C-alpha positions as CSV (number, residue, x, y, z in Angstrom):
1,M,0.0,0.0,0.0
2,E,2.1,2.8,-1.4
3,Y,-0.1,5.6,0.1
4,I,1.1,4.7,3.6
5,S,4.8,5.4,2.9
6,E,3.9,8.5,0.9
7,Y,1.8,9.8,3.8
8,R,4.6,9.3,6.3
9,D,7.3,10.7,4.0
10,R,5.5,13.7,2.5
11,G,2.8,14.3,5.0
12,Y,0.0,13.6,2.5
13,A,-1.2,10.9,0.1
14,I,-3.9,10.3,-2.4
15,V,-6.0,7.1,-2.7
16,R,-7.6,7.1,-6.1
17,G,-11.2,6.1,-7.0
18,V,-12.4,5.2,-3.5
19,F,-16.0,6.2,-4.3
20,A,-17.7,5.4,-7.6
21,P,-19.4,8.0,-9.8
22,D,-22.9,7.1,-8.7
23,E,-21.8,7.3,-5.0
24,V,-20.2,10.7,-5.6
25,A,-23.4,12.0,-7.2
26,R,-25.4,10.9,-4.2
27,I,-23.0,12.5,-1.8
28,G,-22.9,15.6,-3.9
29,A,-26.8,15.8,-3.8
30,A,-26.6,15.6,0.0
31,M,-24.1,18.4,0.0
32,D,-26.4,20.5,-2.2
33,Q,-29.2,20.0,0.3
34,V,-27.1,21.3,3.1
35,Y,-25.9,24.2,1.0
36,A,-29.5,25.2,0.3
37,E,-30.3,25.0,4.0
38,G,-27.5,27.5,4.8
39,V,-28.6,29.8,2.0
40,A,-32.2,29.7,3.4
41,H,-30.9,30.8,6.8
42,G,-29.3,33.9,5.1
43,R,-26.7,34.3,7.8
44,S,-24.5,32.1,10.0
45,F,-26.5,29.7,12.1
46,R,-25.7,27.2,14.8
47,H,-27.5,24.3,16.5
48,G,-25.1,22.5,18.8
49,N,-22.1,21.3,16.8
50,L,-24.0,21.8,13.5
51,F,-22.9,25.1,12.0
52,Y,-23.5,26.9,8.7
53,N,-21.0,29.6,7.9
54,V,-23.0,32.0,5.7
55,V,-21.4,35.1,4.0
56,D,-22.3,37.6,1.3
57,G,-21.7,36.1,-2.1
58,E,-22.0,37.5,-5.6
59,G,-24.5,40.4,-5.7
60,G,-25.0,40.2,-2.0
61,K,-26.7,36.8,-2.2
62,P,-26.0,34.4,0.7
63,H,-23.1,32.0,0.1
64,V,-22.1,29.0,2.4
65,P,-18.3,28.4,2.1
66,M,-18.4,25.9,4.9
67,A,-20.7,23.8,7.1
68,Q,-19.7,21.8,10.1
69,W,-21.3,18.5,11.4
70,P,-24.1,18.1,8.9
71,S,-24.0,14.4,9.7
72,Y,-26.2,14.9,12.7
73,H,-29.2,15.3,10.4
74,Q,-28.1,14.3,6.9
75,H,-28.0,10.5,6.7
76,V,-26.0,10.2,3.4
77,L,-23.2,12.3,4.8
78,D,-23.3,10.3,8.1
79,E,-23.1,7.0,6.2
80,T,-20.2,8.4,4.2
81,R,-18.1,9.5,7.2
82,T,-18.3,5.9,8.6
83,D,-17.9,4.1,5.4
84,P,-15.8,0.9,5.9
85,R,-13.5,2.1,3.2
86,F,-12.3,5.0,5.4
87,A,-11.7,2.5,8.2
88,K,-9.6,0.3,5.9
89,I,-7.5,3.2,4.6
90,L,-6.9,4.6,8.1
91,K,-6.2,1.4,10.1
92,P,-2.5,1.1,9.0
93,L,-2.0,4.7,10.1
94,I,-4.0,5.2,13.3
95,G,-5.7,1.9,14.1
96,G,-9.3,0.8,14.3
97,D,-10.7,2.7,17.3
98,L,-11.3,6.1,15.9
99,K,-13.1,9.3,16.9
100,Q,-13.9,12.1,14.6
101,I,-13.2,15.8,15.3
102,I,-13.9,17.2,11.8
103,N,-17.0,16.7,9.8
104,Q,-17.0,19.5,7.3
105,L,-18.3,20.6,3.9
106,H,-16.6,23.1,1.7
107,W,-18.0,25.0,-1.3
108,K,-16.0,27.4,-3.5
109,L,-18.0,29.5,-5.9
110,P,-17.0,29.8,-9.6
111,H,-14.7,32.7,-10.3
112,S,-14.3,33.3,-6.6
113,R,-11.4,33.2,-4.2
114,G,-12.8,31.5,-1.1
115,D,-9.3,31.4,0.2
116,F,-7.6,29.6,3.0
117,A,-4.3,31.2,4.0
118,W,-1.2,29.1,4.7
119,H,-1.8,27.2,7.9
120,Q,-1.5,23.9,9.8
121,D,-4.6,22.2,11.1
122,S,-2.7,21.7,14.4
123,R,-3.4,25.4,15.0
124,F,-7.1,24.6,15.7
125,R,-6.6,21.6,18.1
126,R,-7.5,23.4,21.3
127,P,-7.3,23.0,24.2
128,A,-3.9,21.4,23.6
129,E,-4.3,18.9,26.5
130,A,-7.4,17.3,24.8
131,Y,-5.4,16.5,21.6
132,R,-2.4,14.3,22.2
133,N,0.3,13.0,19.8
134,L,-0.9,15.2,16.9
135,G,1.7,14.1,14.4
136,S,1.0,10.3,14.7
137,S,-2.6,9.9,15.8
138,Y,-4.6,12.3,13.6
139,V,-5.4,12.1,9.9
140,Q,-7.4,14.6,7.8
141,T,-9.3,13.2,4.8
142,G,-10.8,15.1,1.9
143,L,-13.2,13.4,-0.6
144,A,-13.4,15.2,-3.9
145,I,-16.9,15.7,-5.2
146,D,-15.8,17.9,-8.1
147,P,-12.5,18.1,-9.9
148,H,-10.0,19.5,-7.4
149,N,-7.0,21.3,-9.0
150,P,-5.4,24.7,-9.4
151,H,-8.2,25.9,-11.7
152,T,-10.9,25.1,-9.1
153,G,-9.1,26.6,-6.1
154,G,-7.7,23.3,-4.9
155,M,-5.4,22.9,-2.0
156,R,-1.7,23.5,-2.1
157,F,0.7,21.5,0.1
158,I,4.3,22.0,1.3
159,P,5.6,18.4,1.1
160,G,7.5,17.2,4.1
161,S,6.5,20.3,6.2
162,H,4.8,17.9,8.7
163,T,8.2,16.8,10.0
164,Q,8.9,20.3,11.4
165,G,6.1,20.2,14.0
166,P,4.5,23.6,14.8
167,V,5.7,26.2,12.2
168,D,5.8,29.9,13.0
169,L,3.2,31.0,10.5
170,D,1.3,34.3,11.0
171,T,-1.8,33.5,13.2
172,S,-3.0,37.1,13.7
173,T,-5.9,36.7,11.2
174,E,-8.5,34.2,10.4
175,V,-7.5,31.5,7.9
176,L,-10.8,31.4,6.0
177,G,-11.1,34.3,3.6
178,Q,-7.4,35.2,3.6
179,A,-5.4,34.8,0.4
180,P,-2.3,32.6,0.7
181,Q,0.8,34.7,0.6
182,D,4.3,33.6,-0.3
183,A,5.6,36.1,2.2
184,A,4.0,34.2,5.0
185,L,6.0,31.1,3.9
186,E,9.2,33.0,3.6
187,A,8.8,34.5,7.1
188,A,8.4,31.0,8.4
189,G,11.6,29.8,6.6
190,I,9.7,27.8,3.9
191,D,10.6,28.1,0.3
192,P,7.5,29.1,-1.7
193,D,8.7,27.2,-4.7
194,S,8.3,23.9,-2.7
195,Q,4.5,24.1,-2.9
196,I,2.6,21.6,-4.9
197,D,-1.0,21.5,-6.1
198,L,-3.4,18.8,-4.9
199,V,-5.0,17.3,-8.0
200,L,-8.0,15.0,-7.4
201,E,-10.8,13.6,-9.5
202,P,-14.3,13.0,-8.1
203,G,-14.2,10.0,-5.8
204,D,-10.5,10.4,-4.9
205,V,-9.6,10.7,-1.2
206,A,-6.7,12.8,0.0
207,L,-5.0,12.3,3.4
208,W,-2.9,14.9,5.2
209,N,-1.1,15.3,8.5
210,P,-2.3,18.0,10.9
211,Y,1.2,19.6,10.8
212,L,1.3,19.7,7.0
213,V,1.4,23.4,5.8
214,H,-1.3,24.0,3.3
215,A,-3.6,26.6,1.7
216,S,-6.0,27.2,-1.2
217,G,-6.9,30.0,-3.5
218,L,-9.0,31.2,-6.5
219,N,-11.6,29.0,-8.2
220,S,-11.2,30.2,-11.8
221,S,-13.5,27.5,-13.2
222,D,-17.2,27.9,-14.2
223,H,-18.5,25.5,-11.6
224,L,-18.9,25.1,-7.9
225,R,-16.1,23.2,-6.2
226,R,-17.2,20.8,-3.4
227,L,-15.0,18.9,-0.9
228,Y,-16.1,16.7,2.0
229,I,-13.6,16.8,4.8
230,N,-13.5,14.3,7.7
231,G,-10.8,14.3,10.4
232,Y,-10.1,11.1,12.4
233,V,-8.1,10.5,15.5
234,R,-6.9,7.4,17.5
235,A,-9.6,7.4,20.2
236,E,-7.2,7.1,23.2
237,D,-5.4,10.2,22.1
238,C,-8.4,12.6,22.1
239,D,-10.8,13.6,24.9
240,R,-13.2,15.1,22.4
241,G,-15.1,14.1,19.2
242,E,-17.8,11.7,18.1
243,W,-17.0,8.0,17.7
244,A,-16.6,6.9,14.1
245,F,-15.2,3.3,14.3
246,R,-14.8,0.8,17.1
247,D,-12.5,-2.1,16.1
248,G,-12.9,-0.9,12.5
249,Q,-16.8,-1.1,12.7
250,P,-18.9,1.9,12.0
251,V,-20.5,3.6,15.0
252,P,-23.8,5.5,14.5
253,I,-23.7,9.2,15.3
254,A,-24.7,10.0,18.9
255,T,-28.2,11.3,19.6
256,T,-26.7,13.6,22.2
257,P,-23.8,15.6,20.7
258,S,-20.3,15.3,22.2
259,L,-18.0,18.2,22.8
260,V,-15.8,18.9,19.8
261,H,-14.9,22.5,19.0
262,Y,-18.0,24.5,20.1
263,E,-17.1,25.4,23.7
264,Q,-20.6,26.5,24.6
265,L,-22.2,23.2,23.5
266,F,-23.7,22.5,26.9
267,E,-24.4,26.1,27.9
268,R,-26.0,27.1,24.6
269,P,-27.1,24.1,22.6
270,E,-30.3,25.6,21.2
271,P,-30.6,26.8,17.6
272,H,-29.4,30.4,17.2
273,Y,-28.0,32.8,14.7
274,V,-24.4,33.8,15.0
């Protein structure tokens, strides 16, 4: 399994053709449903861990660049996050008892930036004491629903950057909505020429390490670019998250949400606009 050595050496890997075209179409339709829900809200909305990030799009129309934890109510997306193929891919890397700390949808509008500045996912693993052994027990996955490449605003990676641990990247601004700048890499001692483009076809799954430096930019294509991200962790190394697999077997999503990133989950679980 070549992807295992590639992941460990480069900090990322690609597993081609994990989901068939008809499966991708079904997952894409589920994503479209969630997108329409966010647009209908018209502004950012939260219900427990479920969150729609809604911003002004073209002509002031609502746009949803991201939604978190739609699997609490969208069964197709829930089935996908616990698909046995994910368990098989992840087992050699982090074992069979896995929690999930990321369940996230991304949409990038045609001819739109929708940027993510250069960052490491480790930046968002807070509080630090709840997330242990980041470099060896956490794997991010991205399932391409549409072609994912430089023309659609696909991700860019710095191969091997995961071996450096935390990198001194500028953290003074939000990552979402900020254009990736070569100057940010140079300030952190990283050669901008080392960046590579992540190229995926629909149904491909990318894996990347939480310390891998990455970003994304302009979607210059004429179609919406969709990506389904699920982040998994060896259960014993995380005090948060929803169970995904026990001994490699899928675990249904909990009826009572578990603490993940939303710190006020138990104080303010009710639906509300943000």
